[in-house]
N, C-alpha and C positions, 0 to 999 in steps of 0.2 A: 646322879642323873634322876630326872622328876619322874614319876610312875608314868604318867601319859607319854613322855618321851621315848622311856623305854618300851611300852608297849607298842607304839608306833614302830619301832626299830625292829620287834620282834613280826609285825605286820610286813614290813618290807622286806625282812628275810623269808618269811613263807612267801610271799609275791614273788621273788627271786628263785622260790624252790631250792633252798640253800639248807637241805637237812644238818649239816656241820654247825651254821652259823644257829640253826632254830634251838637246837641242844644246846651250844655255848652261851645261851641268854638265859638257861634257866635253870634252876635250883636242882640240889641234887635229890631232893626227895618232890621232885615238880610231878603234878599229876593232870594229866590231858584228860578231859571229857569229851567223849565225842557227841554228835547231835541223838545217838539213842540212849545217853547215858552210860556209854562202857567208859571205863578207868583203864587209861594206858598209863601204866609207871614207868618213872624216869628213864629205869633200864632200857625198857624199848621202845622208848622216842624214836632214836636215829632208826632203827629197824621202820617204825610206823610209818614215820613220815616220808622216806625213801620209797617205801613200797606204796603210798599215799600218791605218791607225786609220778609214779609208774603209773599207777591206776589212771589219773587225772591230772596229766600232763601240763595243760592250761588252767590250772586253778587260781585263784585271782581272789584278792578280797579289795573291795571297796569300802574304805571307810568315809562315812557321809557324818556321823556325829559322837562325839565321845564325852563321857561323862566320869569326872574323879570325884571319890571322896577316899583322899586319904592314899592308902597304897590298893584301893578295890576301883577297878577301870570299868566301864561300860562300852562297849562299840555298838555301833548301829550303821546298818548300811546293806551292803550286798555283796554278797560271794558268786562267784561262777567256774566255769571251767565247760574241760571237754573229757570225753574218754578216751579219745586215742588220737594223735596228732597228723594221724593220715586224711580223716575225715569229721575235723572239726567242727564244719559249719550244722553239718545234720547230726552232731552227740553232743551239742553243746547245750549250757542251761545258765541261767541267771536267776537265783533268789534273794530275796531280801532276808537278811538273817541279822543276830545278834551276838557277841563272844562279851564273855564276863573272864575279868583277868583279876590276878592278884599277884603283886610286886613285894618282894622281901631283900631289902637290900638293894642292890644292883641287878639281878634276876629276876625272873619271872616263875611265881611259885605253882600257879593253878593258870590253866585256860582252859574255858569251855565253850563250846560251839551248841549255839540255838538256831534250826533251820528246820523245815520241813523239806526231807529227802525226796517226795514223790519224786519231781520231776527227774533227780537222777535215775530212781528204779523205772522211770516210764522210758527210760535210753537203752535200759536193759535189756 
């Protein structure tokens, strides 16, 4: 599968909020780097994604542009979400965002998020 297609499948799994599918698309040594630069190791991915979707039940990625250079992929667009399912309108956000990914074989080995998280913290 071409790198761009694999990464867009990865985004689809995120948008479906499917932690098992997300982890299934990752290499055994996958590294997830969050917006703060903190690295989540592969063995913690399932619990990290599960917890994030509980905290942010409407998280969604809108990809507007994809750039590929071999196995390196950059995505640009928007991320959005809400802090709870009951009162999503009052506790929602949408921000410009970028993601950097690396593909090894038929799996994602690296996923990094670049976003200003101030809007989310303002909701807390």
